[in-house]
C-alpha positions as CSV (number, residue, x, y, z in Angstrom):
1,M,36.8,129.5,74.5
2,T,34.5,129.4,71.4
3,N,30.8,129.6,70.7
4,D,29.1,127.0,68.6
5,A,26.1,128.2,66.6
6,H,24.8,124.8,65.3
7,R,24.8,121.4,66.9
8,H,22.2,118.7,67.6
9,L,20.9,116.8,70.6
10,G,19.1,113.5,70.5
11,V,19.9,110.0,69.2
12,L,18.1,108.9,66.0
13,P,16.9,105.3,65.5
14,A,18.6,103.1,62.9
15,Y,17.2,103.6,59.4
16,P,17.8,101.8,56.1
17,F,19.1,104.9,54.2
18,Y,19.3,104.6,50.4
19,G,17.9,101.1,50.3
20,G,20.7,99.7,52.5
21,P,20.5,98.0,55.9
22,P,19.4,99.9,59.0
23,V,22.4,102.1,60.1
24,K,23.1,104.8,62.7
25,P,25.7,107.1,61.1
26,D,25.5,109.8,63.8
27,V,27.9,107.9,66.1
28,T,28.7,110.9,68.3
29,A,25.0,111.8,68.9
30,R,24.1,112.5,72.5
31,A,20.9,111.3,74.2
32,T,21.2,113.3,77.4
33,I,21.8,116.9,78.5
34,D,24.6,115.7,80.8
35,E,26.4,114.1,77.9
36,L,26.1,117.3,75.9
37,I,27.4,119.4,78.7
38,S,30.4,117.1,79.1
39,D,31.2,117.6,75.4
40,L,31.0,121.4,75.8
41,D,33.3,121.2,78.8
42,R,35.8,119.0,77.0
43,E,35.8,121.2,73.9
44,K,35.9,124.5,75.9
45,T,32.8,125.6,74.2
46,E,31.5,128.7,76.0
47,R,28.0,128.9,74.5
48,A,26.1,126.7,72.0
49,L,22.9,126.7,70.0
50,I,21.3,123.3,70.3
51,L,18.9,121.9,67.7
52,P,16.9,118.7,67.6
53,N,18.7,115.9,65.8
54,Y,16.9,114.9,62.5
55,G,17.5,112.9,59.4
56,V,15.1,109.9,59.5
57,P,11.8,110.3,57.6
58,D,9.7,110.0,60.8
59,P,8.5,113.5,61.8
60,D,7.8,112.4,65.4
61,V,11.5,111.9,66.0
62,A,12.7,115.4,65.4
63,F,9.6,117.0,66.9
64,G,10.1,114.7,69.9
65,F,13.4,116.3,70.7
66,N,12.0,119.8,71.1
67,D,11.2,119.4,74.8
68,L,14.7,118.0,75.3
69,V,16.5,121.0,73.8
70,I,14.3,123.4,75.7
71,E,15.2,121.6,78.9
72,A,18.9,121.9,78.0
73,A,18.6,125.6,77.4
74,Q,16.9,126.1,80.8
75,K,19.3,123.9,82.7
76,D,22.6,125.6,81.6
77,D,22.9,129.3,80.8
78,R,25.6,128.4,78.2
79,I,23.0,126.8,76.1
80,R,20.4,128.3,73.8
81,C,18.1,126.2,71.6
82,G,16.1,126.1,68.3
83,L,12.9,124.3,67.8
84,W,12.2,121.8,65.0
85,V,9.3,123.0,62.8
86,S,8.1,122.0,59.4
87,A,6.1,123.6,56.5
88,L,4.7,120.3,55.4
89,E,0.9,120.0,55.6
90,R,1.2,116.6,57.3
91,D,3.2,118.4,60.1
92,R,0.8,121.3,60.5
93,E,-0.5,120.3,64.0
94,R,3.0,119.3,65.2
95,T,4.4,122.6,64.1
96,A,1.5,124.5,65.7
97,R,2.3,122.8,69.0
98,A,6.0,123.6,68.6
99,L,5.3,127.2,67.9
100,K,3.4,127.6,71.1
101,K,6.7,127.0,72.8
102,A,8.5,129.7,70.8
103,G,8.4,132.2,73.7
104,E,9.9,129.8,76.2
105,P,13.1,131.0,78.0
106,G,16.2,129.9,76.0
107,V,14.5,129.5,72.6
108,R,16.3,131.6,70.1
109,A,15.6,129.9,66.7
110,L,13.2,127.9,64.6
111,K,14.8,125.1,62.5
112,I,13.6,124.2,59.1
113,S,15.0,121.8,56.5
114,F,13.6,120.6,53.2
115,L,15.7,117.4,53.2
116,L,12.6,115.5,54.4
117,G,10.3,117.2,52.0
118,G,8.6,120.4,51.2
119,S,9.7,123.6,49.5
120,I,10.0,127.3,49.8
121,D,6.5,127.8,48.5
122,D,4.7,125.7,51.1
123,P,1.9,127.7,52.8
124,G,3.1,126.2,56.1
125,L,6.1,128.5,56.1
126,E,4.0,131.6,56.9
127,P,3.2,130.7,60.5
128,I,6.9,129.9,61.1
129,F,8.1,133.2,59.9
130,A,5.2,135.0,61.7
131,A,6.4,133.3,65.0
132,A,9.9,134.3,64.3
133,R,8.8,138.0,63.8
134,E,6.7,137.9,66.9
135,H,9.4,136.4,69.2
136,D,12.5,137.9,67.5
137,L,13.8,134.4,66.6
138,V,16.2,133.4,63.9
139,V,15.0,131.1,61.2
140,H,17.8,128.4,60.9
141,V,17.6,126.8,57.5
142,H,19.6,123.9,55.9
143,T,21.3,124.4,52.6
144,S,22.8,121.7,50.3
145,P,23.2,121.4,46.5
146,G,20.2,120.7,44.3
147,A,16.5,120.1,44.9
148,A,14.6,122.2,47.5
149,S,17.6,122.9,49.7
150,D,19.7,124.5,46.9
151,I,20.8,128.1,47.6
152,D,18.9,129.2,44.5
153,K,15.7,128.1,46.3
154,V,16.5,128.8,49.9
155,G,18.0,132.2,49.0
156,Q,14.5,133.3,48.0
157,L,13.6,133.1,51.6
158,V,16.2,135.7,52.3
159,E,14.8,137.9,49.6
160,R,11.2,137.5,50.9
161,H,11.7,137.6,54.6
162,G,15.2,139.0,55.3
163,D,14.0,142.5,55.9
164,E,12.0,141.5,58.9
165,V,13.4,138.1,60.1
166,K,17.0,137.0,60.8
167,I,17.9,134.0,58.6
168,H,20.8,131.7,59.3
169,L,21.9,129.8,56.2
170,V,23.4,126.6,57.5
171,H,26.5,125.2,55.6
172,F,27.0,128.4,53.5
173,G,25.2,127.0,50.5
174,G,26.3,123.5,51.2
175,G,28.8,122.8,48.4
176,M,30.9,124.1,45.5
177,S,28.2,125.8,43.6
178,G,26.6,127.4,46.6
179,H,29.9,128.7,47.9
180,I,30.8,130.3,44.6
181,K,27.4,131.9,44.2
182,L,27.5,133.3,47.7
183,I,31.1,134.5,48.0
184,G,31.1,135.7,44.4
185,G,28.5,138.3,45.3
186,R,25.1,137.1,46.4
187,F,25.9,137.0,50.1
188,F,27.4,140.5,50.1
189,D,24.6,141.9,47.9
190,W,22.0,140.7,50.5
191,I,24.0,142.4,53.3
192,A,24.3,145.6,51.4
193,A,20.6,145.5,50.7
194,G,19.9,145.4,54.5
195,K,18.9,141.7,54.6
196,Q,19.4,140.0,58.0
197,V,21.3,137.1,56.7
198,Y,23.8,135.0,58.7
199,T,25.7,131.8,57.9
200,D,28.1,129.2,59.2
201,L,30.8,127.2,57.4
202,S,30.1,123.7,58.7
203,W,30.6,121.2,55.8
204,A,32.3,123.9,53.8
205,I,34.8,122.8,51.1
206,G,38.4,123.8,52.0
207,F,38.7,126.8,49.7
208,A,35.5,128.5,50.9
209,P,36.6,129.7,54.3
210,R,39.8,131.2,52.9
211,W,38.2,132.9,50.0
212,L,35.3,134.2,52.2
213,A,37.8,135.7,54.7
214,Q,39.7,137.4,51.8
215,E,36.5,138.8,50.4
216,I,35.4,140.2,53.7
217,D,38.7,141.9,54.1
218,H,38.5,143.3,50.5
219,R,34.9,144.5,50.7
220,G,34.9,145.6,54.4
221,L,31.5,143.8,54.7
222,G,30.2,140.6,56.3
223,A,32.5,140.0,59.3
224,D,29.4,140.4,61.6
225,R,27.5,137.6,59.7
226,I,29.7,134.6,60.0
227,L,29.5,132.1,62.9
228,F,31.4,129.0,63.9
229,A,29.4,125.8,63.9
230,S,30.4,122.2,64.5
231,D,27.1,120.6,63.4
232,E,27.9,117.7,65.8
233,P,27.1,114.8,65.4
234,W,27.0,115.2,61.6
235,G,30.1,117.5,61.5
236,D,33.4,117.1,63.3
237,H,34.0,119.7,66.0
238,A,37.8,119.5,65.9
239,G,38.0,119.6,62.1
240,E,35.5,122.4,61.7
241,L,37.3,124.5,64.4
242,A,40.8,123.9,62.9
243,R,39.7,124.9,59.3
244,L,37.9,128.1,60.3
245,K,40.6,129.1,62.8
246,A,43.2,128.8,60.0
247,A,41.1,130.9,57.6
248,A,40.4,133.6,60.2
249,A,43.9,133.7,61.8
250,G,45.4,137.2,62.1
251,R,42.1,138.9,61.2
252,E,39.5,140.8,63.2
253,L,37.1,138.3,61.8
254,S,38.4,135.7,64.3
255,D,36.9,137.2,67.4
256,A,33.6,137.9,65.5
257,V,33.3,134.3,64.2
258,F,34.1,132.5,67.4
259,K,32.6,134.9,70.0
260,T,30.8,138.2,69.4
261,N,28.5,137.2,66.4
262,F,27.0,134.4,68.5
263,D,26.6,136.7,71.5
264,K,24.7,139.2,69.4
265,L,22.5,136.8,67.5
266,Y,21.7,134.0,70.0
267,A,22.9,134.8,73.5
């Protein structure tokens, strides 16, 4: 049995990404709670953090899944959820409505991503981090190479808010440069400085889980900050599980990654 700290619920509409025809790449997306629970049963997933699916540039889509993930968390005790919020000025009222639900049973995180716009300097981030402090929620933030989601940018949120708010860096920097910057020192420096920083290795390049496990052994630091995540339907549960199991095999890190870290942070 494993815990999954990052997957999505909701089916997105087709969209003409990158100037092509309308497509629906999230082929394993689930529209209903029953479908989600069936997946958890099949995978032998003991607990999961569920987030609204997102990716199309229509803010009403991701915000519209907030009620669905709350319902999922309140229907099955194995499930916890994160709410979609945004620092963009155009989303101010939507985010305010979402934050009113931050104290609902089962809500354990607030999800932000700059893939659809915005930056770490948007004034709209302040009410999000304020709500996280008030309700002891994790801020769950996407990372990927370049632009506003680059670890050089998103990492500043750890430095600004990590003393008071738990921050989950999704995708561990999101690529070669991010992995090297984090494993090479930055991730461990934050932990040593008392920052409440966590991460998952979904989408990680093959070398990263192995090197990270080796560095955790060497430094004696960080085993309590790594979580398994499938990122379904954008990730592949079986592949993500196999890669991280291979990296953690034979180490105390294994139980922490697949079980206890999730229990402490989200359950």
